[in-house]
N, C-alpha and C positions, 0 to 999 in steps of 0.2 A: 403088927406084921403087914397089914394093908398099907400103912404109911411108908414102910421101908420099900415095899414093892413099887409104890408110886414114885418114890425118889429115884429108884433105879431106872424106871421107864423114862423119866424126865431127863436124866443124864444122857441116856442113849439118844434121845431125840435131839438134844443139843449137840452131841458129838456128830451125829449124821448131818445136821445142819451145817456145822463148821466144815465138814468134809466136802459137802456139795459146793459150798462157797469157794473153797480152795480149788476144786476141779474146774469150776467155771472161770476162775481167774486164769488158770493155765491155758484154757481153750481160747479165751479172748485175746491173750497176748501171744502173737506168733514169734518164733525164733528161727532166723535164717542163718545158716553157716555157709561161708564161701571164703575164698582166698585168692590172692594174686599168685601167678605161677608162670614158669617158662617152659617151653617145648623146643626141642631141637628137631628140625625137619629131617626127613630121610635125605640121603645124598642125591636121589633123583625123585622129584615130585611130579605127579601127573594129575591132570584135571579129574575131579571127583574123588581123589584120594582122601581118606580120613586121616587127619593129623593127630587127633586125640579128642578128648571129651572135656567139657567145661566142668567146674567143680561147684557144687551147691546143693544144699538140702534144707529141709524145714521140718519142725516138729508137727506140722499140719499135713505133711504128705509131700508129693512131688512138686518141684518148683519148675518154672519156665525161664528160658533164657532169651534175652533180646540183645541184638548187636547195636550198641549205641553209636559207635564209630570204629573205623579201622584205618590204619595207615600202612601201606598205600591202599587207596580205595579199591574195592572189588577184588581183594586178595582171596577172601573166603566167604562162604555162606554157612549158616548154622542149621542144624537140625533142631526144630523148635522145642520139642519136649525133652529130649535126652542130651542136648548140649553137644551134639556131634560137630566137630570143626571140619568142614569140607572144603577142599581146594577149589577155587573158581578160576584163578589166573596163575598157572604154574610158573610163568616166567619170573614172578616175584620171588620165588623160592629157589630157582635154578640158575639165576644170572646175577651179575653184580649191580643190578638196578638198586638193590637195597640189601642190607645184611640182616634185617629183621622186620617182621610184620607185627604191629601193635594193635591189640583189640581192647575196646572198653565194653564190658558186658554188664547188663542189668540182670540180676537174679531176683525173681519175684515169686511170691506166693500171696494171693489175694491182694491186700493193700500194702503188704510189707515188701521192701526192696533193699537190695544191697548191690554194690558195684564191685566187679572183679576185673582186674587188669591182667591181660594175657600177652606174653611176648613169645613170638615164634621165631627162632633163630635159623638163619640159612646154614645148612651144613657145608662146612668148608673142607671136608675131609676127602674131596675128590676133585683136585684142581684141574685134571685133564678131561673131566666130563665123560669118562668111559663107563661110569656106573659102578666102578669097583672102588671100595674104600681104600685109602692109602695103605693101611696095615695089611691088606690082602692083595694089593696091586703089585705085580711084578715090576712095573715101571710106572710110578705115579705121575710122571711127566709126559708120558706118551699115550695119547688117546686111542691108539690102535693096538696097544699091548696091555694085557694078554690078547692074543688073536681070538676072534669070535667067529662062530659059524654064521651062515647067511640068515638064520632065523632070529638072531639076537636083536632085542629091542630095548635093552636096559640102559642105553646111553642117555646122556643129558643133552637134548637137542638145542638147549639155550646156551650151552657153554661155548664160548668163542673159540677155545682151543680145539674142541671136538668138531665144531662146525667147519673150521678151516682145514682140517685134516682130510686125507684121502685114504681111508682104511682099506679099500679094495684096489688101490693103486691103478685106477683106470684113467687118471688125469682129470677126474671130476671131483670136486670137494664133497664132503659128506652132506653139507646142507643143500648144495645144488642137486645132489642125488634125490634127497627127500622132496625138494621142490619139483623135480622132474618126474617123480613117481617111480624112481629106480631105487635099488638097494645099495646102501653105502658099504655093505659088507660082501657084495658079490659083483664081479665084473661081468655085466650083461654082454659085453662084446665077445666074451668067450663062448657064448651060445651059438652054435652053428645054424645054418639053414640048409639042411641036407638036400632038399628037393628044389631049392632055388626059387621058390615062389614069392620070396620077399617077406615071409613070416618066419621069425625065429622058431626053432624046434620046440621051445617050451610053451609057445602059445599056438602052435600050428596043430589043428585037430588031426591031421594026417601028415607027419613030417616027411614021409616018403612018397607022397603023391603030389606032384607039382601042379595039379589042376584042382586041388582041394585045399582050402575052401574055393568055391566057384567064383571066378572073376569075369568081368565083361569087357567088351571093347572099350578102349580108353585107359585101361589099367596099365600103369607103367612101373609098378613096384617090383617086378621080377628081376632075377639075376641072369641076364642072357648068357653069361659065360659059364653057367652051371650046366654040366653035361646031362644031368638027369632032367633038368627043365628043358634044355634045348632039344632033347630026343622025344619029348612028349608032344601031344597034339591036343591042345586044350580046347580048340573050337571044333574038333572032330571032322575037319575037312580033308583029311588025308595028307596034309602038309605039316611037317614038324614045326614046332615053335621056333627053332633056330632058323629054319629056312624062311619062315614068315618074316622074322625080324630082318634077315638079310635082304629080303625083297622090299623092306620098308612097310610091311603090313602088320596089323595087330594079330597076335596069335589067339586072341580071345573072341568068343561069340558075342552076337548081339543079345541083349537081355530079352526075355520073353514078354515083350510089350509091343503094341502096334507099331508098325514100321514108321509111319509118319510121326509118331510121338518120339521115336528115337532120333529122327533127323531134324526135328523142330522146324520143318517146312514141308510143303506138299511136294512129294516126288513127282507128281504130275506136272509140276512146273517145267520139267524137262521133256515131257511127252508132247512134243510139237516141233514145228520147223525151227531150226536154230542156225545161226550163221557160224561158219568155221573160218578161222584165219590161221593159215599155216606159214611158218617162218620160211619154208622152202618153196611153197607152191602157190601162195596167194590165197584168195578167198573162194568159198563155196558154201553149200548148204547141206545140212544133215537133218535127219529126223530122229528124235529120241523116242525110244520105246521102253517102258518100265518092264523090267524082268520079273520073273516069279520069285526069285530070291531077294530078300530084303536088301536094299542098297545097290542092286545091280540095274544099270540102265544100258540098253544097247543103242549105240549111235550107228545109223544105217545109211546106206547109199554110197554111190561111187564118189561123191564129193567130199567125203569126210576128211581125207588128207589132201584133196585137190590135186590128185596125181593124174587126172585125166582118165579116170576109170568110167566106162560107159555101162556098167552093170549096177543094178540097184540092190543086189543081194549081199553086198558087203555088210557084215554085222560085227561090230567091235564092242565087246562087253566092257563097260567101265564099272569098277567097283568103288562105291562111295563109303568112306569111313569117317564118322563125325569126330571132331576133336574131343567132345564129351557129350553127355546126354542132354545138355542144355544149349548146345551150340548149333547154329545153322551152317557153320563152316567146318571144313575138315580136309582130309587127304583123299585123293582119287588114284586108283591103280588100274593098269591094264596088264594082265598076265599075258604070257607069250601066246599070241593068237595068229593063226595062219589064215590068209584070205587071198582071193584071186582078183585081178584087175583086168577087165575086158578092154581090149584095144578098140580104137574108133572103127576099125573094119568089121567089128563084131565077130571076128573069127579067131584071132590070136589073143592070148592072155599072158599075163605075167603073174608070178606067185611071190608073195611076201609073207614075212612074219613081223609083228609089231609088239612091243612091250613098252611100258612107261609108268611114270610116277609123277603126280602133280597135286594140285589143290583145287578146291571148289568153294564157291560162295553160294549157298543154297538160296538165299533170298533173291539174289540177282540172276540166278540161273547161269552162272559163269563158271567154266572149267578151264584150267590151264594145265596142260600135260607136256612134260618133257619126255620125248619118245626116242626109241631106236627102231628103225625099220630096216630089215634085212631082205634083199632080193634073193630068191632061191634058184632062179633059172641058171643052168649050167653055162650059158654063153656070156654071162656077165663077168668081167674081170674082177678079181678079188678086191682090188682097191676101190671098186665102184659099188660093191654089194651093200655096204652099210651106210645108212643116212641117219643122222641125228637132227632133231629139230624141236620146235615148240608148236603145239597146237592149242589154239584158244577157241572155245565154243561159247557162244553168248547169244542173247536174244537177237532176232532180226530187227 
């Protein structure tokens, strides 16, 4: 009995030994499964889209995938562990640069490797590039049919037919719209500017307020013909925008920064004795006085227009408006101003109004004003009342 028992134990030990040897053989020999295959891309491919997954497995667990080569280069990238095929250059899948992308993939587990060849075919079922497959497209040869709403983005921006089309019929091609940052499915020119401030209603924070957003002197984007804008008073000086423009002045205020910073020169350059040269009356001298309001300088004294005035209390305010905030040059205005001119006898006087428009050069302290002077006294014939001329004010 003992002998039989020993024989049974010996057989079991041998059986277990053979089983272990067989298991070790299976572990030491890795088996990788993979295959060559073909994918058809979607009709519109975008960057970072997933086109599919590589095929591969091993009896030892998960495999890894490496991209050995691709044609064209930089068409895709791979997700390392799970074999995700991710678009890198969508133009290769959306245009006629090529009809297929070819990948050579290494499938690996430990020291075991196999090669898989993958072909990705360009989808040719949308010749007009509108993003609608032929079988569903009401007009497969028209990139603008079926009509889409303004939020549509399913088009193929690499398709030459779609690029050259004009789906919103505004005279600008689809691709030029994208390049310009406008919508190829919406005609932006149809958006109005209710308040005339130069901003379309869709981007204007207050489409009914012509003075919002706030603009400053030098802004020219307004629509002067707009009644809402013309009736407003954006600089708050009591003169409507329309009247300001008619007078040649800006309807916008100075920005809230120091006055000398606005003018890019020292206003005090004019606060001194200056020579006047008048086209009608010859030369004289005036004194400049800086006003309290930014940009206003008073030119004083009877010699300003060289009319032979013998009183020094003549004060004509000149309003300076810079061309922009970085310029030392600009325009100058004289609003309708009344003044008296004392005669040589120091007893009689004559009364005038003056208004004008001109230019200044801040660095050289030079002003050139085209003016209209009107004499107000009743004893002056009508044909002698109005005088036009040019006044130049410059350093002595």
